[in-house]
N, C-alpha and C positions, 0 to 999 in steps of 0.2 A: 116513422119506423120502416116504411116501405123501402127507403133507400138503404137500409141496413141489410136487407135480405141478400142482395148479391154479395155483400161483404161476408156474410155468414156462410153462404154457399161456397165462395172462393176459399175461405179458411178451411171449411170441411173438405173440399176437393184437394187442397194442398196437403192437409193432414193424411188423407187417404192415399194420395200419390206417394208421399214420403213413406208411409207404412208399407204400401205394396212394393215399392222399390227396395226398401230395406229387407222385406220378407223374401223377395225374389233373390236378391244377392245372397242373403244368409242361407236360403235353401240350396241355391246353386253351389255355394261354397261347401255346404255340408255334404251335398251329394258327391261333389268332386272329391272332397277329402275322404268320404266313406269309400268311394270306389278305389281311390289310390291306396288307402290303408288296407282295404280288403285284398287288393292285388298283391301288395307287399306281404300281407300275412299269408296269403295262399302260396306265394312263391317261397316264403320262408318255410312254411309247413311242408311243401312239396320237397324243398331242398333238404330239410331235416329228415323227412321220411326216406328220401333217396339215400342220404348218408347212413341212416340206421339200417336200411336194407342192405346196402353195400358192405357195411361193417359186419352185419350178421352173416352175410354170404361169405365174406373173406375168412371169418373166424371158423365157420363150419367147414369151409373148403380146406383150411389148414389142418383141421382135425382129421378130415377124410384123407388128406395126403400123408398123414403120419400114423394112421391106425388102420388095421386090416378090416375093421367092422365098426358098427354103430352101437355096440353094446354099452360102452362106457361114456356115451355122449350126453347122458342125462344132466350132469352138473353143468356142463357147458351150455346146454340149451336153456336151462332154468336161469343161469346168470344172464344170458342175452335177453330173455324175457323180462327179467327184473330191470335191466338197464334201459331197454327201449319201451317198456310199458305195453308190449304186444305179446300175443300168444304165438309161440314158435312150434311148428309141427313139422316133423320129418317123416316122409313115407317112402315106400318103394316106388318104382316107376309104375306099378299097378295100383298105387294109392293105398297100400296097406300100411297103417301107422307103424313106425319104428320107434320114434321118440317124440314125446309131447311135453311141453313145459308146464301145462296146467293139469292138475288132477281132475277126476270126475269123468263125466261122459265124453266120448270122443268128440272132437271138434267138428263142426260143420265146415268142411273144406270149401274154399272158394272155387269158382269154376276153373280158374287158371292158376297154376302154381306161380309163386314169386320168382323162383329160379330153379334150375337143375344143378345139383351139387355133384360134380364129377371132376376130380383133380386131374384126370387124363384128358378132359375136354372142358377147358376153362372158358367161362363167359367173360371175355376181356373187357366188356363195357362195365359190368358191375365191379370187376376187379380193379379197373382204373378208377372208378368213382370212390372206392374204399381206400385208395392210396396204398394198396397191398404191394407185395414184393414183385408184382408184375410190372409196376410202373418204374419209370426211370428215376424217380426220386428215391427209390430204395436200393440203388445199385451198390450202396455201401455194405449191404448185407449179402450180396451175391457176386460171384465172379462174372465178368462181362460175358463170358461164353454162356453161362446159365441164363443170364437175362436175355441174350439173343435167342437162345433156343426156346425159352418160355414164350417170347413174343411170337415166334414163327410157328411153333408146333402146338400151342395151347395146352401145354403140360405144366401143371403147377410146379415151380422150382422146389417147393418143400417136399415133393414126392421124390425121394432119393432112393428108396428101396434098398437094394444090396450095396449101394455106394455109401451107406451110412458108416462112418468110421468108428471103430471101437475106441475106448478111452485111451489105451496105450498109444495107438497111432496118432490120436489127436494131440496128446502131450508131446510126442516126438516132433510133430509138425509145428506145434506152437513154439517150442524152444528154438527150432531152426528159424522160424519167421521172426522171432524176437531178436535173434543174433543178427540176421540180415538187416533188420530195421535199425538196430544200434550201429551197425557198420555204416549204413547210408547216412545216418544222422551225424556221426562223429567224423567220418572220413570225407564226406562230400557236402555236408550241410543240407541234405535233402529232408523234406517233410515226409516221413514214412509212417503211414498208419496201417493198422492191421484190422481186417474185417474177416468174418467167418461165414462161409456158405452154409446152407442147410445141412449138408453132409458132415460138417465139422472141419472142413479143410480151411486153413487160414489163407487169406489173400492179401498181398501187400499193395497198398496204393502209394506209388512213388511219384506223385505229381511234382514237377519242378526239378527232378533229378537229371543229372547229365546223362547223355546216351550211353556212355561207357561205364557208368557207375556200378550197374548191376553185375557187370563182368568182373569188377574188382571185389565184389562181395558175393562170391558164388555160394550156392547151397544145393548140393546134390539131392538132398532129401526132399526139398520143396519142388525140384524140377522134374521129379519122376513119380509115377503113381505108387501108392502103398500097396501092400499085399492084398488088402481088401478091394481096393479100387481096381487093381490089375485083374483079379478074379472076376469081378463084376463086368469089367470092360471086355474081357475075353468072352464071357457068356453073351454079352450084347453083340460082339463081333460075329459070333456064329449065327445069331438070329438075322443079322443084317446080310451076311453072306448067303444064307438060304433064301432070303427074300430076293436078293439080286439075281441069284441063279434062276429062280422061278421067272423072273422078269427078263432073263437073258441079258443081264447087264454085267459089265466087268466089275470085279471086286474093288473095294476101297478099304483104306486103313483108318479106323476111328481114333480120334484123339480124346483126351480126358474131358474136354469141354463139349464133346459130341459134334465137333466139326470133323471133317474127313479129308483124306488125301487119296486121289486115284492112283491105283497101281498100274505100272506099265504092262498092259496085257491087251491082246486083241479082242475085239468084240466078237462073240460067237456068231457064226454064219447064219444059223437058223434063228430067225426072229419071228415073233408073232405079229400078225397083221395089225393088232390093236396096240402095239407097243410104241408107235410113233404118234406124236413127238416124245422124246425120252428125256427132256430136260428136268422133269420132276421125279424121276424114278428113284434116285438116291435119297433125296429128302423124305420121300414117302416111305421108303424102306426103313430109314433110320427112325422116323417118328413112330411107325407101326411097330418096329422091334422094341423101342423103348416102352411103349404102352404094354406090349406083351410081357416084357420083363417086369414092369412095375405092378401089373394087375394083382398079383398075390399079396402085395404089400400095402395096398390102399383099400379104402372102404368102397363097397359097391356103389354105383350111381344111385342117387336118391333125389326126391323132390322136396323143395322147401316151400312151406306155406306160412305166411305171416298174416295174422288176423287180429281183431280186437279181442281184449280179454273177455268181453262179454259174448263173444261169438260174432260171426259175420265178417264180411269184407270190410276193409278200411277204405273210406272215401272221404273226400273233402266236402264240407257243407256248401261252401261257395266256390264254384269253379269258373265263375265268369262266363258261363254258358249263355246263349241267347235268352233262355228262360229266366236265369238269375238276373241278367241285365234288365229284362222287362220288369221283374219283381222290384228291383231297386228303383227303376223309373216310376213305377206305380206308387211305391212308398213315398218317394220324393214328391210326386204330384199330390198325394193325400196330405202330406205334411204342409205343402204349399197352400192347399185349399183351406186347411184348418188355420194356418197362420194368417192368410188374407182375411178370413171370416173374423178371427179374433181382432185383427187390426182395424177392420171396419167398425166392429162393435166398440173397440177402445176409442177410435177416433170420434164416433158419435157421442160416446159418453164424455169425452174430453171437450168437444165443441159446445155441448149444451150448457155447462156452467160458464164457459167463456162467453157465450152469447148473453147469458144472464148478467155477467159482469159488465159487458159492453153496454147493455141497456141501462144498467144502473149508472154507469159513468155518463152516458148521454143525458139522463135525467138530472144528474147533479150539475152538468154543464149548463142545462137550461133553467136551473134554479128550482127544480121540483124535488120532492122528497125522493131519496135514492136509497134503496135497500136491495141487496143481492140475495135472492132466495136460493142459496146453495147449501146442500147438506153434505156431510161427509167429514172425515178427519184427515184427508190427504192434503197435499200441498194446495190444491185449488180450494178445498174447503177452508183451510187456514187463511188463504188469501182473501176469500169472501168474508170471513169473520173479521179480518183486519180492516177490510174496506167498510163494512157496516159500522165498525167502531169509529173509523175515521169520519164517516158520514154523520154519525150521531154527534161526535165531538164538534164537527163543523156546524151542524144545526144549532148546537148549544151555544157555541161561540157567536153565531149570528144573532141569536136571541139576546145574549149578553151585550153584544155591540149595540143593538137597537135599544135595549134597556138603559145602557150607559149614556147614549145620546140624550134620551129623555131625562135621565137623572142629572146630567150636566146642565141641561137647559133649565131644569127645576131649581138646581142649586144656585145657578147664576141669576135666574129670573127673580127670586125672592129679594135678595139685597138690592138688585138694580131697581126693582119696582118700588121698594121703600125709598131709595135715594131719589128716584124721579118724582115720586108723589110729594115728598117734603119740599123738594126744590120747586115744583110747580105751585105748591101751596104758598111758599114764600114769595114767589114771583107774582102771584095773584093777590098778595097781601093778606092771605088767610092765615099765615103763620109768621111769627117774628123770628128772624135768624139770630136768636139769642144763643148764648154759649151751650145751653142744654141741647138745642136742635143741632148745632154744629157737632157736639159730642156724639149725638145719636147717629148723625150722618157719617162721622168718622168711624164709629163702631161697625156700621154696615159696610163701609169701604174696606175696613180691615178683614171683615168676614169674607168679603168678595176676594180680596187679595189672598187670604188663606186658602180658599178653594182653588184659585188659579195656581198658587204655589204647589199645592198637593198634586194637581193635574200635571204640572210641569215635572215634578219629581217622578211621577209614574211614567210619563213619556220618556224621560231620560233613562229610567231603569229598564223599560221595555226595549229601548234601543241598545241596551248594553253599554251605555256611556256614563253610567253613574260612577263618579270618582270618589274614592275615599282616601283621606290623608291620614295614614296610620301613624300612631305614636303611642308610647307607653301610657296605659290608663289603669288607675287604681279603681277597682270595681266598687269598693266600699265608698270612696269619695264620689264616684259617679252616681250611686244610688242616693247618697245624701243630697247632691245637687238637684236631682230630679224631684226628690221629696220636698225640698225647700221651695222649688218652683211651683209645685202643685198643692202645697199644704193650705194656702189661702182658699183655693177653690174647694178643697176637701172639707175645710172647716165650715165654709158657707153651706155646703150640702149636708153637713152633719155627719161626715165620714171620718173615721180615724185612720191616719196614714202612718204605717210602721215600716221600718227597714231593718234588715238583718243580713250579715255577711259571715260566712263560715271561714274564719281565718283571713289572712291577707291574700286576696286574689288579684291577679294582674292580667291584663289583656294588651295586645298590640292592635289598636283599632282607631277609628276616627272618632274622637270624643264628641264632636258636634252631632254627627249622624247617629251615634249610639245613644246620646241623650234624647235625640228626636224619636228614635224607635221606642225606647223605654217610656218616654213621656207620652207617646200615643197610647201605649198599653195602660199607663196609669190613668190618663184622662178618660179612656174608655171604661176602665174598672170603676172609677168614681162616678161616672155618669149612670152606671147601671147598678149602683149600690144604694139601697134605701138609707134614710137617716138612721143613725145609730149603728151602722155597719162598719166594717173594717176592710181596708185594702193593705195587703202586706207585700213588701218588696223583699225578696230573699235571694242572695247569691250563694252558690254552692258549687262544689266540684262534682262532675258526673262523667266517669270513665275517661278521664284525661281532658275533658272539656270544662268550660265554665258555663253554668246554667243560671239564668236569671228568671225567677218565677214571680209573676204578678198575680196574686190571688185575692179575689173579692168574696164577699158574703152576700152577693146579689141573688136575683131570682134564678139564675142559671140559664142554660140554653138547651132547647130540646134536641134530642139525638138527631132528628131529621134535619135540623137547621145547623148543626155543628159544622158539617163540611162546607157551608156557604158563608161562614163568618169572614173569610178572607176575600170574598168577591167584592168588587168595587160597587159602591153606593148601596150595599146591602145593609139593612138595619133590621133589628128584631121586630120593631114595629112595622107592620106592613104598610101603614099609611105614610105619607110623605111629610107629616107634621114635624116641625123642628122643635117640639116641646122638649124632646130628649136631647137636643143638641147634636152636633157632629154632622159631618158631611158624608159619612160612609166610606171615607178614603184612608182613615187612620190605620186600620189593621192591614190593608193591602200594602201601604207604604212601609209599615213596620216589617212585614215579611220581605219586601224587596231589599230593605236595608240589611236585614239579617243575611240574606243570600249574597249581597255584595261583600259581606265580611267573611264569606265561606261558611256561614252557619245556617240555622233553620229556626222557624217559629211554628209552634204547634199549640193546640188548645184542647183542654179537657173540661168537662162540665157535668154537674149533677143538678137537675132541676130542683129548685127550692133550697139549695145549699150554697151555690156559687160556682164560679169558674176559675180556672187557672190557665194563664198563658205563659208558655215556657220559651224563652229566647236562649238558644244554645249556640255558643261560639267556641271555636278552637282556642285553647289556652296557649299563650306564649310568654307566660310569666317568668319561666326560668331564664330565658334570654334577656329579659328586661332586668331581672335581679342581678345577673352577672355583669351587665353593662353598667348598671347603677352603682354596683360595688366598686 
């Protein structure tokens, strides 16, 4: 057993190495997947939060651009809070609350506001993230001039102030735009679409139209400002002129899209020392004048605060900071340690029963008693139970083999001893070789031949080479033949032999082998039935098969001995005396013959009343009857 220790240690080390490798790989993969999924989740959360912030900012910016105050913004704020799941609070620049989406005590405002809402000073970063009208993707809603001005002067295009057209002017411009669009479509095949600016003015998109097509479809109404626009533009012109005069800059003429054209005039001689360079004077005056003109029409600047509904600032649980990375690494190391410990324990628990099985196999190999002391109901426990059952069966077969060798020697020694003794006596002149001696020697030789034939039949059956020559057999005739062959011996023993068949039963079987099997059962029943008893042969149908019962009124078989009646050379009498006759091979041969026909042989017994041996064979009588007809 000392040579097995390195093997067991090697097996344990291999199991531990595999467990550790699998654990390391699984933990590494889990940690990597966790980090990746956490990163993606954080980015998605941050992206969604940025989108919600930008959308909230754009909505409130649009409200501020179209309303002179925040008094009616309550419904808008509550709707945004409901959609985003956050608390929306608007305050003045001094943090005095104006509108709050949640009722109850005032919100604890974060240290920094989310954004500043001022339609005259737009945060282009948030506006671009929201996909608002400041982005190029929304130019279908704005004239190109408005878009350009919004990008350069940070004024929300929705803040139109006095440029907002009344319904009458809108209808007039809409009809004119539709007529021009119809003219371009029908006359020149152009794709003409109509968009509307925040002021209500229609704008034609004539992409793909020929250069001269618009001159063929004139529209005076669309090409000049309306009365409302002219009035607002004149007021803006005065503000710009005043600004330019203060800056000692020559006047410009404003267009409806807030671009300008310089007027041919000399620059004033007196200039301020801080006026150079002067390249941005006109844009600054235009932008400042627009803000001055729009201020009465938009809401005052306010601060936007977005917080959780329960109060407090909004933050992400995992932000992949160094601390969180350390935390993830620590958790992964802890899980790895737990996994390795569990793997070591599982490997040890697995190797112990395997070592016990290995020891048991070595004992069996060396011819010693082998049992694996393994408890449990898992796969290894079931394997150990199967091994123990196999070892027990092997030991039993070895005992039977040894007993069979002794029984064969005993069965052959008796007739051979008789024959040798009588022949030596005749040779020495002590016995006369008269017909009676010859008859006795012939009887012993026949007995010896019978034992040898039985052994040969068992050997052929064990090798699976037992051949049957099947042919139609009438069961009633078969029973009658067997009864006739054994009636003389039964009458000598004082036993009555009866036969009975339920109807006409047929089999397709080997008649010689079948008579041999039934004959063995009958001879065994007659041998164990006392004088005055009865042996009955009965054929019947049983669930589609044919059953042949051989029933005696003998002493019966004890329940402990009943499973052994089909063992070779086993007899009820424990001694080897041949007073009861028989070699102990009749019943095993009968079972082998039954199995060769696809049937079975079983026994039941009641001590003191008798035994019944049932030979059950598959019925093929229908096929025989049809062929016979």
